[in-house]
N, C-alpha and C positions, 0 to 999 in steps of 0.2 A: 513246254520246257525245251523240247527239241528245237522248236522254232527259234527260241531265244539263243540257244547255244549256237545254232547255225548262223544267226545274225552276228553274234559276237565273233565267231570264227572268221566270217567274211570281212568284218571290220578290221580284225587283226591282220589278215592276209593283205587287205588293201593298204593298210598303213605300212606294212613291211615293204610292199612294192613301191609305195610313194617315197619312203626314205631311201630305198635302193635307187630309184630314179633321180632323186635330188642329190644323192651321193655321186652320181655319174655326171652331174652338170658341169663339173670341172673339166670334163673331156668333151664338152659341147663343140669345141672347135673342130674335133675330128669328124663330127656329123653335121658340120655347119651347112653343107649343101642340102641335107635332108630337112634341117630346121628352116632354112630359107624357103625351101619348096613348100613346107607346111604353112609357113607364115603367109606366103603369097596366095596359097590356096584358100586359107581361112579368110584373109583380108579381102581379096578380090571378089570371092563368091559371096561374102557376107555384106559387103559395103552397100550394094543397092537396097537390100532388105533393111539394113540399119537406117538408111536415109528415109525410106518410105515409112517405116514404123515410127521413127522418131518425130518426123514432121507432123504426122497425124496424132500421135500421142500428145505432143505439145499443144496442138490445136484443140483437141478434145478437152485437155486439162484447162486451157484458157477459156474455152466455151463454158464448161461446167462451173468453174470457179468464178468466172466473170459475171455470169448471171446471178450467182449467189451474192457476190460483192456489190453488184449494181443496185440491189434492193436496199442496201445500207449506205450507199454512197462511198464505198471504199474500193472501187474498182481501180483506183490509182495504185493500189498495192498489188496488183495482179502480177507484175513483173517479178517481184521477189518470191511470190508463191510458186509460180511456174519454175523459176530458176532453182530454188531450193529443192522442189519436188523432183525435178529432172536430175540434178547433180547428185543429190544424196541418196535417192531411192530408185526412182523409175528407170533411169538409164542403166545402172549396173544390174539390176534385177532383170530388166527386159533383155539386155544383152546376154545375161546368163541363161535365161530360158531359150532365147533364140539359138545360141551356140550349142546348148545341150541338145536341142532338136535337130540341128543341122550338122554341126561338126562332131558332137559327141556320138550321134548315131552312126556317122561314117567311121569314126574310130572303132566303135564297138563291132560294126559289121565286118570291117576289114580284118581286125584281129581275130574275131570269132571264126571267120572263114579260114584264116591261117592256122588256127588251133584245130579246127575240125579236120582239115586236110593235112595235119601233122607237119606243117611248115615250121612251126615254132620248135617242135622236137628236132627237126633237121638243123635248125640254128644251134641248138644246144649240142647236137652231135658234132658240129663243126667248131665247137668251142667258142661260139659267139654268144655273148650275153644278150638275151632277147629284151631285157629291160633297158639296157643301154642302147640297143639297136632300134627298138620299136617304141618303147614308152617314153624315154627321155626326150627325143626330138619333138614328139607331139606335145608333151607337157610344157616344154620350154616355149614352143611356138604359140600355144593358146594363151599362156600366161603373158607373153609379150603382146599378143594381139588384143586382148581384152581391154586394157586401158586405152589403147588408141581408138578402138571402136566406141568406147564409152565417151571419150572426148568428142568424137564426131556426133554421137547421139545427143550430147548436151547442147552443142551449138545448133544442131538442126532442130532439136526440140524447142529451144529458146526462140529460134527464128519462126517456127510454126506457130507458137503461142503469140508472138508479136504480130504476125500477119492477121490472125483471127481477132486479136484485140483491136486492131486498127480498122478492119473492114466491117466488123459487126456493129451495126448502129446502136444496139442496146448496150453493149459494153463501152464502145467509143473511147478507147484509150489510144492516143497517137503512138505511132511506132517509136518515136524518139523518147517519149515519156515512159513508155514501157521498158525500154532498155536502160534508161537512166535509173529507174527504180530497181531494175534487176542488178545493175552495177553497184548500187548502194547497198543492197541487201545480201548479195551473194559474195562470199569471200573465197580466197584461194583454198582454205582448209575445207570448205564445203565440197569443192571439186575433188580434192585429194581424198576425202572420205569415200567418195564413190569409186575412185581409182583403186584404193586399197581393197574395197569390197570386190571389185571386178577381178583383181588378181587372185583373191581367195576363191572366187567362183570358178575362175578358169582352172585352178588347181583341182577343185572338186570334180569338174567335168572330166578332166584328163584322167584322174585317178579312178573314178567310178567306171567310166566307159572302157578304159584300157583294161582294168581288172576284170570286168565282166567279159570282155572279149577274149582275153588270154586264158580264162578259166572255163571257156565253153567246151562242153563234152557232148558227144553224140554225133548225129548226122546233120545234114544241111538244114533240116527243119528247125534245129535249135538256134540257128543264127537269128531268125526273126524274133524268137523269144528273148534272146540275149539283148538285141537292140531295144526292145520294148522295156525290159527291166532296167537297162542302163540309163535310158533317157528319163524314165519315171523316177528312178532312184536319184539321179543327179538333180532333177528339178525339186524333189522333196528336200534334199539336203541343202540346196541353195536357199529355199524359203526358211528352213530352220536356222541355218548359219546367218542369214540376213538379220534375224532378230537379235542374236547374240552379238554379232559384229556391230549392230547399231547401238546396243547398250554399251559396249566397250568404247566405241568411238565418241559417243555422247559424254560418257563419264570422263574421258581423257581430255575433253575441251574445257 
């Protein structure tokens, strides 16, 4: 019972912080330099990993699916399968997990250290709103970066699947045929579904990791525990919300 009450209390406090940060978005131009710095940090540091992961995920997806389809003579449909899988599901979820482990961990560690060493209390003493100064720029930056990274992951994943389908003699789907089938089967709304998901996932990462970091108490040892709980919590929530968002987006079409 106490565990359930603690979970509900943390959810309430995290939601309160999220709405507080969203309410400060109108003043984003004041912190535009911090937002730009976070955007550049998230994008530049994540882009190489996004490219590597996406090209091999697309290749593996084409390899596994192509072998299954080749036994039934349907390997010509490989392009649409890889295209829909990457755009609707794999790219947003993969980027969510990646940024939770890399960016979310950094958010949680930085804010946890500030909380442990009473720097957040010092901001309040100087009459500076820590949510506007610390949380809002990070939230805006990751929500802006997620759709861009997902678009990159889509195109790179499609390319990786096309290369595998063309060079593998058992699948033997020409590069042009693969992309022609992909173009016929993947529509703009399929890509936008993934972009909407990515923005929600970015919001989840920012809220969970910033909340865990700002509520850290104790000594330096707690920073490591905070990072672990923040990353695990963000990934779990991403998988849960992925199901419900998929249901909503499919029902809306």
